[in-house]
C-alpha positions as a Markdown table, in Angstrom:
| # | Residue | x | y | z |
|---|---|---|---|---|
| 1 | Met | 15.2 | -73.2 | -59.2 |
| 2 | Glu | 17.2 | -71.0 | -61.5 |
| 3 | Val | 14.4 | -68.4 | -61.6 |
| 4 | Ala | 14.2 | -68.4 | -57.8 |
| 5 | Leu | 17.9 | -67.9 | -57.5 |
| 6 | Ala | 17.9 | -65.1 | -60.1 |
| 7 | Ala | 15.0 | -63.4 | -58.2 |
| 8 | Thr | 16.9 | -63.6 | -54.9 |
| 9 | Val | 20.0 | -62.1 | -56.4 |
| 10 | Leu | 17.9 | -59.3 | -58.0 |
| 11 | Ala | 16.2 | -58.6 | -54.7 |
| 12 | Phe | 19.5 | -58.3 | -52.9 |
| 13 | Thr | 20.8 | -56.0 | -55.6 |
| 14 | Leu | 17.7 | -53.8 | -55.4 |
| 15 | Met | 18.0 | -53.6 | -51.6 |
| 16 | Gly | 21.6 | -52.6 | -51.9 |
| 17 | Met | 20.8 | -49.9 | -54.4 |
| 18 | Ile | 18.0 | -48.5 | -52.2 |
| 19 | Glu | 20.5 | -48.3 | -49.2 |
| 20 | Val | 23.0 | -46.4 | -51.4 |
| 21 | Val | 20.3 | -43.9 | -52.4 |
| 22 | Glu | 19.2 | -43.4 | -48.8 |
| 23 | Ser | 22.8 | -43.0 | -47.6 |
| 24 | Gly | 23.5 | -40.5 | -50.4 |
| 25 | Ser | 20.4 | -38.4 | -49.5 |
| 26 | Gln | 21.5 | -38.3 | -45.8 |
| 27 | Met | 25.0 | -37.1 | -46.9 |
| 28 | Leu | 23.5 | -34.5 | -49.2 |
| 29 | Asp | 21.3 | -33.2 | -46.4 |
| 30 | Leu | 24.2 | -33.0 | -44.0 |
| 31 | Ser | 26.3 | -31.3 | -46.6 |
| 32 | Arg | 23.6 | -28.7 | -47.4 |
| 33 | Lys | 23.1 | -27.9 | -43.7 |
| 34 | Gln | 26.8 | -27.6 | -43.1 |
| 35 | Thr | 27.1 | -25.2 | -45.9 |
| 36 | Met | 24.2 | -23.1 | -44.6 |
| 37 | Ala | 25.7 | -23.2 | -41.0 |
| 38 | Ala | 29.0 | -22.0 | -42.4 |
| 39 | Gln | 27.3 | -19.1 | -44.2 |
| 40 | Ile | 25.4 | -18.1 | -41.1 |
| 41 | Leu | 28.6 | -18.2 | -39.0 |
| 42 | His | 30.5 | -16.1 | -41.6 |
| 43 | Gly | 27.7 | -13.6 | -41.7 |
| 44 | Glu | 27.7 | -13.3 | -37.9 |
| 45 | Ile | 31.5 | -12.6 | -37.8 |
| 46 | Asp | 31.2 | -10.1 | -40.7 |
| 47 | Gln | 28.4 | -8.3 | -38.9 |
| 48 | Leu | 30.5 | -8.3 | -35.7 |
| 49 | Arg | 33.4 | -6.7 | -37.5 |
| 50 | Leu | 31.2 | -4.0 | -38.8 |
| 51 | Gln | 30.3 | -2.9 | -35.3 |
| 52 | Ser | 32.2 | -0.2 | -33.4 |
| 53 | Trp | 34.0 | -0.9 | -30.2 |
| 54 | Pro | 31.5 | 0.9 | -28.0 |
| 55 | Val | 28.7 | -1.2 | -29.5 |
| 56 | Val | 30.5 | -4.5 | -28.9 |
| 57 | Ser | 32.0 | -3.7 | -25.5 |
| 58 | Gly | 29.6 | -1.2 | -24.1 |
| 59 | Tyr | 32.4 | 1.2 | -23.3 |
| 60 | Ser | 33.3 | 4.4 | -25.1 |
| 61 | Asn | 36.9 | 5.0 | -26.3 |
| 62 | Thr | 37.5 | 7.0 | -23.1 |
| 63 | Gly | 36.7 | 4.0 | -20.9 |
| 64 | Thr | 33.3 | 5.2 | -19.8 |
| 65 | Ala | 30.5 | 2.7 | -19.6 |
| 66 | Ile | 27.8 | 3.7 | -22.1 |
| 67 | Gly | 25.6 | 0.5 | -22.0 |
| 68 | Asn | 25.7 | -3.2 | -21.8 |
| 69 | Gly | 27.4 | -3.9 | -25.1 |
| 70 | Tyr | 27.3 | -7.5 | -26.2 |
| 71 | Pro | 26.1 | -9.4 | -23.2 |
| 72 | Thr | 28.7 | -11.8 | -21.7 |
| 73 | Gly | 27.9 | -15.5 | -21.5 |
| 74 | Pro | 25.7 | -17.4 | -23.9 |
| 75 | Thr | 23.1 | -15.4 | -25.7 |
| 76 | Ser | 20.5 | -17.2 | -28.0 |
| 77 | Leu | 20.3 | -15.3 | -31.2 |
| 78 | Thr | 17.0 | -15.1 | -33.1 |
| 79 | Thr | 15.6 | -13.2 | -36.0 |
| 80 | Ala | 14.2 | -10.7 | -33.5 |
| 81 | Asn | 17.5 | -9.8 | -31.8 |
| 82 | Asp | 20.0 | -10.4 | -34.6 |
| 83 | Pro | 19.8 | -8.6 | -37.9 |
| 84 | Ser | 22.3 | -10.9 | -39.7 |
| 85 | Phe | 20.4 | -14.0 | -38.8 |
| 86 | Ala | 17.1 | -12.3 | -39.7 |
| 87 | Ile | 18.5 | -11.5 | -43.2 |
| 88 | Phe | 19.5 | -15.1 | -43.7 |
| 89 | Val | 16.1 | -16.4 | -42.6 |
| 90 | Ala | 14.4 | -14.0 | -44.9 |
| 91 | Asn | 16.2 | -15.6 | -47.8 |
| 92 | Tyr | 15.9 | -19.2 | -46.5 |
| 93 | Pro | 12.8 | -19.3 | -44.2 |
| 94 | Gln | 13.3 | -22.9 | -43.3 |
| 95 | Ala | 16.6 | -22.0 | -41.5 |
| 96 | Ala | 14.6 | -20.5 | -38.6 |
| 97 | Asn | 13.3 | -24.0 | -37.7 |
| 98 | Ile | 16.4 | -25.9 | -38.4 |
| 99 | Phe | 19.2 | -23.9 | -36.7 |
| 100 | Thr | 19.9 | -22.7 | -33.2 |
| 101 | Leu | 22.4 | -19.9 | -32.9 |
| 102 | Asn | 24.2 | -18.8 | -29.7 |
| 103 | Arg | 26.9 | -16.1 | -29.1 |
| 104 | Thr | 29.3 | -16.2 | -26.2 |
| 105 | Val | 31.5 | -13.2 | -25.2 |
| 106 | Ala | 34.5 | -13.6 | -22.9 |
| 107 | Cys | 36.9 | -10.8 | -21.8 |
| 108 | Ile | 40.5 | -11.9 | -22.6 |
| 109 | Asn | 42.4 | -8.8 | -21.6 |
| 110 | Pro | 42.4 | -7.8 | -18.8 |
| 111 | Ser | 41.8 | -11.4 | -17.8 |
| 112 | Gln | 38.7 | -12.0 | -15.6 |
| 113 | Ile | 38.3 | -14.7 | -13.0 |
| 114 | Asn | 34.7 | -15.1 | -14.0 |
| 115 | Gln | 34.6 | -15.2 | -17.8 |
| 116 | Asn | 30.9 | -14.5 | -17.8 |
| 117 | Pro | 30.3 | -11.6 | -15.4 |
| 118 | Thr | 27.2 | -9.5 | -15.6 |
| 119 | Ala | 29.5 | -6.5 | -15.9 |
| 120 | Tyr | 33.2 | -6.2 | -16.7 |
| 121 | Val | 35.4 | -5.6 | -13.6 |
| 122 | Ser | 37.5 | -3.1 | -15.6 |
| 123 | Val | 37.4 | -1.7 | -19.1 |
| 124 | Pro | 37.8 | -4.6 | -21.6 |
| 125 | Leu | 40.6 | -4.3 | -24.2 |
| 126 | Leu | 40.2 | -7.6 | -25.9 |
| 127 | Leu | 37.1 | -9.8 | -26.2 |
| 128 | Gln | 36.7 | -13.3 | -27.6 |
| 129 | Val | 33.4 | -13.8 | -29.4 |
| 130 | Ser | 32.3 | -17.3 | -30.2 |
| 131 | Phe | 29.3 | -18.2 | -32.3 |
| 132 | Thr | 27.8 | -21.8 | -32.0 |
| 133 | Ile | 25.3 | -23.1 | -34.4 |
| 134 | Ser | 23.6 | -26.4 | -34.0 |
| 135 | Trp | 21.0 | -28.5 | -35.8 |
| 136 | Thr | 19.6 | -32.0 | -36.1 |
| 137 | Gly | 20.1 | -34.0 | -39.3 |
| 138 | Val | 17.4 | -36.2 | -41.0 |
| 139 | Thr | 18.8 | -39.2 | -39.1 |
| 140 | Gly | 18.1 | -37.5 | -35.7 |
| 141 | Arg | 21.8 | -37.0 | -35.0 |
| 142 | Ser | 22.8 | -33.6 | -33.5 |
| 143 | Tyr | 25.5 | -31.5 | -35.2 |
| 144 | Ser | 27.2 | -28.2 | -34.2 |
| 145 | Arg | 29.9 | -25.9 | -35.5 |
| 146 | Val | 31.7 | -23.1 | -33.6 |
| 147 | Ser | 33.4 | -20.0 | -35.1 |
| 148 | Thr | 35.5 | -17.7 | -32.8 |
| 149 | Thr | 37.0 | -14.3 | -33.4 |
| 150 | Tyr | 38.7 | -11.7 | -31.3 |
| 151 | Val | 37.7 | -8.1 | -31.1 |
| 152 | Gly | 40.1 | -5.5 | -29.7 |
| 153 | Tyr | 39.9 | -1.9 | -28.5 |
| 154 | Asn | 42.4 | -0.8 | -31.1 |
| 155 | Gly | 41.9 | -3.6 | -33.5 |
| 156 | Leu | 43.4 | -7.1 | -33.5 |
| 157 | Tyr | 47.1 | -7.2 | -32.5 |
| 158 | Gln | 49.5 | -9.5 | -34.3 |
| 159 | Thr | 50.1 | -11.5 | -31.2 |
| 160 | Tyr | 46.5 | -12.6 | -30.9 |
| 161 | Gln | 46.2 | -13.8 | -34.5 |
| 162 | Arg | 46.2 | -17.5 | -35.0 |
| 163 | Pro | 47.8 | -19.1 | -38.1 |
């Protein structure tokens, strides 16, 4: 009787330890992927800040349209159309299969009725660029993170900065 009771207590203890290890590995996976997602988002914003205004907006400094610039609305970024994400995937090849990256551009000034037009109604002076990265954890739960920045014709004004 005592041996059966001791074996039952030992079995419950071992099951509890296995659950703790499983929970810990799930948290470790989530933490690792959140760190990678943050690195990708920071890389995208740094790459964006290196671009000139004509590249981002599609307009020259004189207000003449010179191209499409960053397309408005959601754009799916891949290694083929985004050099920053391509560099990250070159260093971490598994990231290409784990993460989905999207960029959304909206014109803030002058304000637009339709935030995602095919072309700007007038020359943009301030654009809001958001990057959204999403992935699925080992438990099957979906996660996503968003990082937003503002890009202005003459740089970022103090009034548009957030504390």
